[in-house]
N, C-alpha and C positions, 0 to 999 in steps of 0.2 A: 197516144204513143208515149207520153211521159210516164204513164203507169207501167208500160212494158219496160222502159229503161230502168225505172226504180226496182222492178222485180229482178231484172238481170244484175243490177248492182248488188242487191241483197244476196242473190245466189253466189255472186263472185266473192262477197265477204265471207259467206259460209265456207266456200272451198278454200279460201286463203287461211281461215282459222284452222282448218284441217290440214294445212300445208299441202293442199292439192293445187299447186300454182298453175299448172297447165290448164286445168279445168276452169280456174278463175279467169285466166287470160281469154279462154275461148268464150266464156260468157260475155265478157266485155267486148271482144272483137265481133260478136254477133250483132251488136248495136252498130258498129262502124261499117259492117258489110251488108247491112239490111237494105233491101230494095225500097222499103218504105222510108220516107225521109223523117229524120228527127231534127229538132231545133239545133242550130249550130252550137249553142251553149252546152247542150247535152253531149254532142259528139266531142267537144273540146274536153269536158270533164272526164268523159270515158277514156279518151286517148291519153290524157294525163295520168289517169289511174293505171292504165296498161304500162306506160313508161316507168312509173314508180315500181310496179311489180317486177318488171323485167330487170331493172337496175338493182333492186334489192335482193332478188333471188336468183339471178342468172348473170351470165357474161354477155348477153345479147345486147350490146350497146347500140349497134347500128339499127336494130329493130326498134328500140326505144326512141332513137333519134328520129327515125322516119315518122313515128306517131307524133312527136313533138313538133316537127317541121310542119306537118299537116295542121296541127292545132294552131300554130302561129299564123298560118294563112287564113284559117277560119276566123281568128281573133281580129284580123285586120278589118273585117267588115262589121265588127261589133264596137260601138263607140264607148261602152262602159267596161265593166268587169276588170277593174284595176288589179285587184288581188290575183285573179286568175291569170291575167297577162304576166304579172311579175313571177308567179310560180312557174309558168311555162318558159319564160325567158331564162330564168335562173337554172332550171333543170336542163334546158337545151344547151345552154352555155357549158354546163358540166359534161354533157355528152360530147360536145365538140372537143372539150378538153381531154376527155378519155381517149378519143380516137386521134388526137394530135392535130386537129383542124383549127389552128389558131386564128387565121384571118376571119373565118365566119364566126368564131367565138367572139372576137373583138367587135365585129359588126353587130351581133345580137346584143352585146352588152352596151354598146353605144345607143342602140335603139331603146334599151331598157332605161338607161339614164335619161334619155330625152323624155321618156314617159313620166319618170318621177319628177323631172323639172317642170313639167306642165301640170302636174297634179297639185292639189291643195297641200300646203306644207305641214301636214299633221304627223303625229308620231310614227304611225306605221309606214308612211311614205318615206320618212327619213331612215327608218330601219332598212327598207328595201334598197334605198340609195347606198347605204353602207355596204350591203351585200354585193351590189353590182360593182362598186368601187374596189372591193376586196378581190373579186374575181378578175376584174380588168387589170389590176396591178399584177396578179399572178400571170396573166397572159403576156403582159409586157416583159416580165422577167424571162419568160420562155424565149422571147425574141431578143433577149439581151439588152433591152431598153431600160436600164436600171434607173436613170434619172427620171424618166416619165413615170415609172412605177412608183418611185418615192413621192412624186407630185400627186399621183392618184391616191396613194395612202394618206397623204396630208389632207386631201379633200375629204376622205372618210373620217379622219380625226376631227376636222372642223365640224362636220355634221354631228358626230358623237358628242362634241363639246356643246353644240347648240341645244341638244336635247338632254344635256346633263346626265350622260350615261357613262360612268367611269369605267365599267367593264369593257365597253366598246372603245373608249379612249385608249385603254391599256392594250387592247388587241392591236390597234393601229400603230401605236408607238413601238411595240415589240416587233411588229412586222417591219417597220422602218429600220429598227436596229438590226434586224436579221439581214436586210439588204445591204446596209452600210458595212456590217461586220463581215459577212461571209460572201458577199458578191462584189463589193466595191472597194475592198481594203486598199488595193494598190492605186486607186484613182482619187484618193482624198487624203486629208490630213488625219492624223490620229486624234486631233482635237474634235473633229466632227463626230467620230465614233464615240468618244468620251461624252460629248454633249448628248448624243442619242441615248447613251447608257444612263446618264443622270436624269434625263427626262422620264425614262421608264421607272427609275427609283422614286422620283417625285410623285408620279401619278399613283404608283402602287401604295406608297405610304399615305396618300390622302384618302384612299378607299377605306371605308369603315371595316373593321376587322371581321364583322359578321358577313360582309359581302365578299371579302377576300377568301373566306373559308369555303365559299361555293365556286371559286375560280381556280380549281386544281390544275386545269389545263394551262391556264396563264402562268400559274406558279412554276410548273415544270419548264415551260417555254422560256420564261424570263430568266430563271436561275441557270438553265443550260447555256443560254446566250451569254450570261455573265461569266460562266466558267470558260467558254470558248474565248471570250475576250481576254481574261486573265492568262489563259494558256498562250494566247497569241502574243502577248507582251511579256511572257515568261514570269508573270507574277504568281508563282506557285503558292506562296503562303496565303495570299488573299483569296485564292481560288478554293482552298480547302474548306472554308466555312460554307461556301455555296454547295460543295459536294455533300457535306454533312447535312445541310438543310434538306437537300433533295433526297438523300437516303432515308432520312427520318420521315419525310412526307410519303415516300414510296412504301415504307413499312406500315405506316398508319393506314394508307389507302388499301393495302393488301388485306389488312385486318378488317377494315370496313367492308370490303368486297366479299370476304369470306362470310361475314355475318349476314349480308344482304342475300347472298346465294343460299345460305342455309335456311333463310326464312321464305325462300321462293320468290323473292322480289326481283324478277328478271325480265320485266317488260321490255319490248323492243322499241327503239327510237323510231318513230314513224317517218321522220324526214331524213333518214340516212340514205345518201346517194352513193353507195359503194357496192362492191361485188361480194362482200363477206358480211353476212348478217351477224350483228353483235348486240348483246344486251346493253342497256344504258350504262351500267356500272363498269363496262369494259371499254368505255370511250372517255377521251379527255377533250371536251369541247373547249375551244378557244374563245368563243363568243356566243351570245344568246341568239335565238331564232330571229330572223331567218338565215343567219350566217351558219351557225352550228358547226363549222368545219373543225377538223383536227389538224394539228401540225403533223403529228405522227400517231399511229395507233398506240394505245396504251402499252401494249406488249413491247413495241419498239422503244418507247420511252423508258420502260422498266429496264430493258436490256442496255440502253444507253447510260442509265444511272449506274448499273453494274460495271459498265465499261469505265466510267469516270472513277469509280472506287478503285478499280484495278490500276488505272493509269497513275493514280496518286499513291497507291499502296505498294506497287511493285518496286519502285526505286528505293523504298524504305525497308524492303525485305519482308513485307507482310504477306508472305507467300501462302500461308494457310488460308487467309481471307481471300486472296486472289484466286486460289484453286476453287474455292466455294463459289465465287462470283462468275468465274469462267464457266463452270459447270451449269450454274443457274442460267446465265445469259445464253449459252449455246442451246440449252434445252428449250428455252422460250423461242429462239429463232428457228430451230428445226421444226417445232410444232407449227409455226406460222408458215414456213415454206411448204409443208405438207398441205396446209389449208389452201395455199395458192396453187396446188397441183404440182409442186416441184418435188418429184420423187427421184429415185436413183437413176432412172433412165431418161429423165427430161433434160434437154439442152436448150441453149438460148434460142435456137431456131423454132422451138416448139411453143414459145411464149406468145400469148395474145398481146396486141399493142397495149390494151388497157391494163395488163398485169405487169408490164415491164418496170414501171417506176417502183411499185411496191415490192416487187421481187428484188430490185436493185437495192432498196433500203436494207432489207434483211440480209441479202448476200454480202453487202459491204460491212454490215455489223458483224456478220459471222467471220469475215476475214480479219477484222480487228481483234476479235476474241482469239482466233487461232494464232495471230501474230504475237499477241501477248503471252499465249501459252508457250510458243516457241522460245520467247525471251526468258520466261521463268524457268523452263526446263534446261536451257543452255546454261543459265546462271548456276543451277544446281548440278550441272554435269549429268543430267538425265538425258543422254543423247538419243536413246531409242524413242522416248516420248516426244522429244523435239522433232525427230525424223517423222514420226507419225503425223504430227500437227502440220509440219511443213509440206508433206506429201498431200495432205488434205487440201491445203491452200492451192497447191499446184493443180490438183484435179478439179477443184471448183473453177479455177481460172480457165482451164482448158474447155470446160463445159459452157462457161459464160464469159467469153473473152472480151466482148465489147462492154458489157455492163461492168466487168471487173478490170477494165483496162488500166485504171489507176493503180491496181495492185501488182502489176507486172514488175515494176522497179522494186517494190517492197519484197516480193518473192526473191528476186535476185540478190537484194541486200541480205536477206535472211539466209540464203544459200551461202553467202560470203561469211556470215557470222557462224553458221554451222561448220563450214570448212575450216575457219580459223580456230574454232573451239576444239576441233579434233586434230589440230596440228598440220592441216593441209594449207599452208600459207600461200603457196603459189596459186592454187585454185581460189582461195579466198580473195586475193587481190584481183583476180580476173572477174569474179562475180561482182565485187564492189565497183570496179570500173564500168562493167556492163550496166549496173544499176544507175550509175551517174549518167551514162549515155541515154538511157531510156527516159528518165524523168525529165519533166519540164520545170521542175521546182529547183530554183537556185539553192535553196536551203538543203534540200535532199542531196544535190550534187556535192555540196561542200562536205556534208557528213560522210558521204561515201568516199570522197577523195581522202578524207582524214583516215577513215577505216583502212582504205587500200594502202595508204602510206605506212600505217602501223604493221600491216601484214608484210609489206616489203621489208620493213626493218627486221621483222622476225626471221625472214629468210637469211639475212645476215651477210650476204656477199656484196662485193663492191657494186655490181650492176644493179642489184635490188635497192641498195642504199641510194644510188643515183636516181632510180625511178621514184623512190619516196620523196627525194628532194624536189624533183620535177613536179610532183603532185602538190606538195604542201607549201613550198616556197612562195609561189605566186598568190595563193589564197591567203597566206599569212600577211603578206604585204598589203593586201586590199581589204583585210577583214573589218577594219573600223567603219568602212563605208556602207556595208550591206548585210551584216549578220547579227543574229541574236545571241543570247547567252549560251544556248545549247551548242550552237555551232562553234562559238568561241571556245567553249570548254574542250570540245574535241580537237580543234585546231591547236590550242595551247598544249594539249597532251602530246600530239604528234610532233609539234615543233620543239617541244622540250626534249623529246627523244632524239630529234635531229641535232640539237645543240650538244647533247651528251655524246652523240656519235662523233661530233667535231671537237670533243674535249673542251668545250666552253661550259664548264660545269657550273660556274657561278651564275651566268646568264640563264642557263637551263633551270637552275634552282628558282630564280626570280619568276620566270614564265610559269613554271609548274606551280609555284606558290599562289600565283594569281588564279590559275585554273582551279586549284583546290578550293580557294575561297568561293569561286562561282559555284562549283559542284556542291559545296557544303551549305553556304548561306542562301544562295538564290535558287538552286535546283533541289537540294535535299536528297540527292541521289547517293545512297550509301555505298553502292558497288563502285561507282566512279570515285567517291571519296577514298574508299579502300585502296583502289589502284593508284590514285594520286599519292596517297600516304606511303605506299610501298616503294614507289619510285623515288619519292623524296627522302625516305629513309635510306635507300640505296645511295642516293647522292650525298647525304650527310655522312655516310660511312666513307665514301670516296674522298670527301673533304676532311676526313679524320675528326668529325664531330660525333664521337661515339655516344655521348650522353643523349644528344638529340635523336640520333639514329635509333637507339634502344626505345626511347619513348614513342617515337613515331611508328616504329614497326609493331610494337605491342598493340597500339591503337588499331593499326591496319589489320592485324591478325584477329582481334576481337570482332571487327566488322565482317571480315571474310567468313569467320565461323558462324556468325549470326545469319549470313546470307546462304550458308552452305556452299560457298564458292571455293571448290577444291583447288582449281588452278592458281587462284590468287593466294590461297593458304600455302601451297607449295612454294610459290614465288617468295612470299614473306619468310617462310621457314628457311629457304636457301640463303636469303640475305642475313637472317639472324644467325645462322650457322657461321657465316663469314665474320659477323660481328663478334661472336663469342670466341672464335679462333683468334681474331685480332687482339682481343682483350685477355687471352690466355685462360678463359673460363672453361676448362676442359669438361667439367661435369655438365654444365649447361649445353655445351656444344654437342656432347654425345646424346643427351636426352632429347635435345631439339632435333638432331639429325635422325634419330630413331623414329620420332613422330613424323618427320618429313618423308622418310622412306615408306612408312605405313600409308600415308596419304598418296604418295607417288604410286605405290602398288595398286591402291584402290582406283586411282585414275587410269592406270594402264589397263586394268580389267574392264573399265567402262569403255576405253578406247577400243579394246578388242571386240567387245560386244557390238559397238557401233559399226566397226569396219566389217564385221561378218554379216551385217544386216543386208537384205536385198535392196534397201533404199540408199545405202551409203554412196555407191558409185554414181547412181543417177543424180544424186543431190550435189556432189562435188564436181561432176563432169562439166567440162567447159562447153556446154551446149544448152541453148535456151529451149523451153518447151515450144513445140510447133502447134499452132492453133489456127482454126479457120473461123473468121469472123462473119457473122450473118447479119443481114439488113443493118449494117453498121450505122448508116446515117440516121435511120429511123430510131434506133436505140439511143444514139448519142443525143438526138434532139429531145427525146423523152426524158432521159436522165439529166441532161444539162438544164433543161427548162424547169424541171421540178424543183430546182434549187430554192425557189421561194419558200417552199414548204419544208425542205430539209436539205442542208448542205452539210454532210457529215464530215467535213474537213475538221479533224480534231487537231487544232494547231499546236498540240504538244510536240508535233513531229516536224512538219514541213514549214509551217509558218506562212505559206502562200496558198490562197484558195484558188480554185479553178472552177470552170463550169461543171466538171465532173463531180459526183457527189462526195467522194472521199479522197483525201490524200491522207495516207495512214501515218501512224505514229512511228518514230524511230528514236533511237537513243544511242549514247556512247556507252556500251556495256558489252559484256560477253566477249571482250577482246582479250583473250588469254595471252598475256605477255610473258609467259614463263621462260621463253627463249632468251629474254634479255637478262641474262645472269650476270654475275659479278665480273666474269672474264671480259664480257663485251663492253663493260663500262670502264 
């Protein structure tokens, strides 16, 4: 009978090479369904091969799981076959993971760890032990048991240290950093995160350079975690070097991939347990076999690197590069969504459980790119392009409301920014307040309250000013106890306007000067600097310091021109006209005012185009999108639990991580303050 089995195995190989997967599976299933009995070891090997074929070439996870469960039962009666048992347990664990069956996954992993503890402590046994510890830590993360997940990862690190395997050591310490940074931030001291970060640096530096060169997956993983940490503590300057390092690595790897593809070197990785078949050069392994796992697919990592370049480039006005990266990133993501079967008519209810997490990763990345596109286009007063991107965000959210639940408040905030930018201040304040109500992030709430206060100031009547005071006053009093520098910059801006409204000009100048220092030195946000300079120039003029007013306003105008920020240019030019009038410089006054009128007419034309668009009313309308959420608990469990592998909380924005995969980025910009003219001050 063994000869029959080998013949069918060979025939299955033949069909697999011809990509006739159905025929290959039928050959193998003939062994399992035979009335003649085969040895248990033959049936186990056959079922294992069927499971691998199904997982590699189809979405039939449950069928694969059934074969592996039968193999496990057969292996219980076989005293030896350590390697075969480990392969079966590992693959069965991954099947349980894909279908969301966490308790049986933990049970099979505990059984596997018991097997390794009873075996001779040789090198291969230690490697399998590392594999099972890694999978168990992930299962614990899904259940929110972060402390035990860290303990499990520490066990894996100790084993990697025992066998002197620095790549595995690095894998475990970066995984521990991931949990501490993106899962446990609010439950520990910053010192614990910093120590985890230093540990990663120490191990990476001790690895020989030739070995580091083969650890591209670990390089991307480690550097991205460093960036997230620096963004989390608002250390933008030290984050830049990590972004540059990642971008250089991405470009070099793209070049290498192109050379490999052109030479036909596209062999498939045989131990890939996913639903999309990829060649080896399209994967970013985090650890050697038998772990092999990726943090994210290479395409998602590439998109994430583009996103980091945008996040750091946009505040500096590098819009040409941002446009290029937005286009590149969105192209990558849309290709991957099509691979996952997400076409124009697919909605959340149509997704298989095993596809939810990966779909969520790409959808959340897509929303990040669209959000940044809205921000760039609003800065340049390209309102029609901003409308288009914002409508895309809304439509994606309506189709995938549970996966993209964290984006609901971002969409409301952006509707506020759009409304403010086109002069609809009442609607802007409404959307900002709604965004603050929806989000659970304290940081996001603070930012939206500051934005709403500025919109209320722009309305200009007594009632609106009172509403602005109600929003910003309590937050300002408590700001030192719970906010970061971005939040502080937005609060100082709004509070400075409040003090000016109350005619406390000198105190307003002090607060705004502090905010300017944060925006310039710590954030490097040129648009915010430009807006701060404009209002400080206005203040200097009100305090009759004409020399300083001229110098400040010229600097502000230079920045606003660099950014293509027409509203801020008009605002600066209006103040400069008042300055020249006060100084009796009639020629400069007329020349300046003529340029201001030209810019004003240009802006009014853009306003007219925006307001005539079919999207304008629905974006400013004081109504939230109506959505229907499908299998919400199932989706939330999958998305929340997978945070071990990726939590795309880009802390540039909200500063607080949640079990959902992304809390998106926000900023104090695009807030057209042209209504705060000289008369109001």
